[in-house]
Residue frames as qw, qx, qy, qz and C-alpha x, y, z in Angstrom:
[[0.001, 0.898, 0.440, 0.000, 0.02, 0.06, 0.02],
 [0.389, 0.516, -0.056, 0.761, 1.48, 3.42, -0.95],
 [0.319, -0.357, -0.445, 0.757, 2.30, 5.92, 1.88],
 [0.011, 0.842, 0.415, 0.345, -0.17, 8.82, 2.23],
 [0.315, 0.169, -0.312, 0.880, 1.31, 12.14, 3.44],
 [0.316, -0.766, -0.558, -0.057, -0.57, 13.77, 6.27],
 [0.087, 0.575, -0.208, 0.786, -0.49, 17.11, 7.99],
 [0.456, -0.457, -0.685, 0.337, -0.79, 17.50, 11.72],
 [0.097, -0.563, 0.023, -0.820, -2.49, 20.39, 13.48],
 [0.158, -0.150, -0.763, 0.609, -3.51, 21.03, 17.02],
 [0.312, -0.592, -0.518, -0.533, -7.22, 21.45, 17.77],
 [0.077, -0.046, -0.592, 0.801, -7.93, 23.56, 20.93],
 [0.304, -0.599, -0.648, -0.360, -11.51, 23.32, 22.09],
 [0.043, -0.265, 0.352, -0.897, -12.62, 26.13, 24.35],
 [0.450, -0.438, -0.778, -0.038, -14.90, 24.59, 27.00],
 [0.385, -0.755, 0.000, -0.531, -16.99, 26.51, 29.52],
 [0.134, 0.381, -0.742, 0.534, -15.25, 26.38, 32.86],
 [0.463, -0.359, -0.810, 0.013, -16.75, 23.96, 35.36],
 [0.317, -0.725, -0.443, 0.421, -16.90, 26.77, 37.91],
 [0.317, 0.633, 0.233, 0.667, -17.21, 29.98, 35.83],
 [0.218, -0.143, -0.359, 0.896, -16.52, 33.32, 37.64],
 [0.167, 0.739, 0.590, -0.278, -19.58, 35.46, 38.32],
 [0.353, 0.751, 0.281, 0.483, -20.40, 38.24, 35.87],
 [0.459, -0.592, -0.132, 0.649, -18.36, 41.32, 36.66],
 [0.226, 0.923, -0.002, -0.311, -17.63, 44.84, 35.25],
 [0.266, -0.591, 0.636, 0.419, -14.38, 43.37, 33.92],
 [0.717, 0.254, 0.649, 0.006, -16.15, 41.10, 31.45],
 [0.531, 0.841, 0.079, -0.068, -16.03, 43.50, 28.47],
 [0.018, -0.840, 0.537, 0.082, -12.28, 43.96, 29.03],
 [0.567, -0.265, 0.779, 0.049, -11.68, 40.27, 29.28],
 [0.738, 0.488, 0.466, 0.027, -13.59, 39.55, 26.05],
 [0.374, 0.910, -0.166, -0.060, -11.68, 42.34, 24.21],
 [0.237, -0.680, 0.689, 0.081, -8.35, 40.97, 25.54],
 [0.714, 0.036, 0.699, 0.004, -9.35, 37.40, 24.52],
 [0.691, 0.657, 0.302, 0.008, -10.20, 38.40, 21.07],
 [0.166, 0.924, -0.341, -0.053, -7.11, 40.55, 20.68],
 [0.476, -0.493, 0.725, 0.070, -4.92, 37.69, 21.95],
 [0.736, 0.258, 0.623, 0.055, -6.38, 35.24, 19.50],
 [0.504, 0.861, 0.055, -0.036, -6.18, 37.84, 16.66],
 [0.093, -0.829, 0.541, 0.105, -2.48, 38.32, 17.45],
 [0.583, -0.214, 0.777, 0.105, -1.92, 34.52, 17.15],
 [0.684, 0.584, 0.437, 0.019, -3.71, 34.50, 13.85],
 [0.259, 0.939, -0.206, -0.098, -1.57, 37.42, 12.58],
 [0.266, -0.665, 0.692, 0.087, 1.52, 35.51, 13.63],
 [0.628, 0.298, -0.640, -0.328, 0.39, 32.42, 11.69],
 [0.095, -0.199, 0.893, -0.393, 0.03, 30.31, 14.89],
 [0.476, 0.357, 0.702, -0.391, -3.72, 29.90, 14.52],
 [0.156, 0.141, 0.722, 0.659, -5.21, 29.10, 11.15],
 [0.375, -0.444, -0.424, -0.695, -8.89, 29.63, 11.99],
 [0.183, -0.219, -0.812, 0.509, -10.95, 29.93, 15.16],
 [0.335, -0.287, -0.208, -0.873, -14.28, 30.95, 16.29],
 [0.436, -0.123, 0.623, -0.638, -17.29, 30.31, 18.60],
 [0.117, -0.174, -0.952, -0.221, -19.78, 27.43, 18.44],
 [0.620, -0.220, -0.010, -0.753, -23.50, 27.43, 18.65],
 [0.238, -0.209, 0.912, -0.262, -24.01, 24.64, 21.11],
 [0.682, -0.002, -0.466, -0.564, -26.05, 21.72, 19.82],
 [0.839, -0.145, -0.524, -0.009, -24.96, 18.59, 21.58],
 [0.652, -0.251, -0.408, 0.587, -22.53, 19.84, 24.29],
 [0.111, -0.956, -0.217, -0.165, -23.45, 23.11, 26.06],
 [0.602, -0.657, 0.120, 0.436, -19.93, 23.35, 27.44],
 [0.618, 0.120, 0.398, 0.667, -18.29, 23.75, 24.08],
 [0.025, 0.842, 0.153, -0.516, -17.83, 27.50, 23.39],
 [0.444, 0.828, -0.246, -0.238, -15.40, 27.56, 20.47],
 [0.916, -0.010, 0.254, 0.312, -12.42, 26.02, 18.65],
 [0.082, 0.874, -0.387, -0.282, -9.01, 27.08, 17.35],
 [0.945, 0.254, 0.055, 0.196, -6.84, 25.26, 14.78],
 [0.281, -0.853, 0.371, 0.237, -3.17, 25.90, 15.78],
 [0.716, 0.624, -0.313, 0.002, -0.21, 25.29, 13.56],
 [0.027, 0.629, -0.703, 0.331, 2.11, 24.42, 16.37],
 [0.481, -0.030, -0.873, 0.072, 2.54, 21.17, 18.35],
 [0.538, -0.628, -0.532, -0.180, 0.19, 20.30, 21.24],
 [0.597, -0.386, -0.342, 0.614, 2.68, 21.39, 23.98],
 [0.160, 0.017, 0.078, 0.984, 3.19, 24.90, 22.45],
 [0.295, -0.458, -0.481, -0.687, -0.57, 25.21, 21.73],
 [0.579, -0.583, -0.556, 0.125, -1.39, 24.38, 25.33],
 [0.452, -0.309, -0.201, 0.812, 1.00, 26.99, 26.64],
 [0.006, 0.166, 0.289, 0.943, -0.39, 29.61, 24.26],
 [0.424, -0.520, -0.569, -0.475, -4.02, 28.76, 25.03],
 [0.576, -0.536, -0.512, 0.344, -3.36, 28.80, 28.80],
 [0.330, -0.178, -0.070, 0.924, -1.90, 32.29, 28.38],
 [0.045, -0.512, -0.516, -0.685, -5.17, 33.54, 26.92],
 [0.138, -0.241, 0.360, -0.891, -6.82, 36.23, 29.16],
 [0.733, -0.214, -0.167, -0.624, -10.15, 34.42, 29.20],
 [0.813, -0.062, -0.567, 0.116, -8.57, 31.20, 30.36],
 [0.325, 0.159, -0.528, 0.769, -6.62, 33.11, 33.06],
 [0.359, -0.232, 0.154, -0.891, -9.91, 34.83, 34.12],
 [0.292, 0.000, 0.904, -0.313, -11.55, 31.37, 34.44],
 [0.632, 0.345, -0.008, -0.694, -14.02, 31.53, 31.61],
 [0.829, 0.358, -0.363, -0.231, -12.57, 28.55, 29.70],
 [0.676, -0.380, 0.619, 0.125, -10.92, 25.23, 30.18],
 [0.426, 0.592, -0.514, -0.452, -9.06, 23.98, 27.18],
 [0.852, -0.017, 0.523, -0.002, -9.07, 20.48, 25.63],
 [0.172, 0.679, -0.560, -0.442, -6.51, 19.56, 22.97],
 [0.883, 0.156, 0.440, 0.043, -6.32, 16.96, 20.31],
 [0.133, -0.450, 0.611, 0.637, -3.77, 16.45, 17.51],
 [0.729, 0.539, 0.265, -0.329, -5.71, 16.24, 14.14],
 [0.296, -0.296, 0.715, 0.560, -4.16, 14.50, 11.13],
 [0.641, 0.619, 0.311, -0.331, -5.57, 14.87, 7.65],
 [0.757, 0.333, 0.343, 0.445, -4.31, 14.13, 4.08],
 [0.284, -0.577, 0.165, 0.748, -1.77, 16.59, 2.89],
 [0.383, 0.469, 0.596, 0.528, -3.53, 17.94, -0.18],
 [0.041, 0.094, 0.047, 0.994, -4.16, 21.56, -1.33],
 [0.173, -0.643, -0.739, -0.102, -7.40, 22.89, 0.10],
 [0.002, 0.238, -0.174, 0.956, -9.05, 26.00, 1.44],
 [0.041, 0.397, 0.784, -0.476, -11.81, 26.68, 3.86],
 [0.138, 0.642, 0.603, 0.453, -13.30, 29.18, 1.48],
 [0.109, -0.007, -0.135, 0.985, -14.45, 32.71, 1.75],
 [0.276, -0.528, -0.621, -0.509, -18.25, 32.33, 1.94],
 [0.169, -0.203, 0.456, -0.850, -20.32, 34.05, 4.53],
 [0.350, -0.359, -0.855, -0.130, -22.92, 31.88, 6.35],
 [0.377, -0.796, -0.463, 0.095, -23.81, 34.25, 9.28],
 [0.235, 0.595, -0.189, 0.745, -22.87, 37.70, 10.39],
 [0.628, -0.554, -0.470, 0.280, -22.16, 38.26, 14.11],
 [0.012, -0.908, 0.085, -0.410, -21.71, 41.57, 15.93],
 [0.829, -0.225, -0.251, 0.447, -18.44, 41.46, 17.75],
 [0.241, -0.925, 0.015, 0.292, -16.61, 44.17, 19.66],
 [0.546, 0.777, -0.224, 0.219, -13.78, 45.93, 17.83],
 [0.737, -0.595, 0.164, 0.277, -10.38, 45.01, 19.06],
 [0.371, 0.828, -0.421, -0.006, -6.83, 46.01, 18.07],
 [0.918, -0.268, 0.241, 0.167, -4.01, 43.42, 17.89]]
């Protein structure tokens, strides 16, 4: 059987914390810092794509990021996220392998979401 080349990426799932902090006046700042932090990782090529989920089967699942780095580095970066440090999220990692063929996720728009403006 011929060998099939595969790529490896790290999937970071953003899960709701088992004991989330109560709502506070800091929440808008934490959200802005979280989005700016992830945007900076996208700009640096460390995250390929990321975004929130609409929960269907698991209400704890809040979002996902696809990292280009190995699981150990992705874990360290995700744990440095302001929202993780604030107690909003727990992270769950998996290494994903898929055939190494040219592909794109596309540029279609399925939904528009109002998000705060952030600088990164």
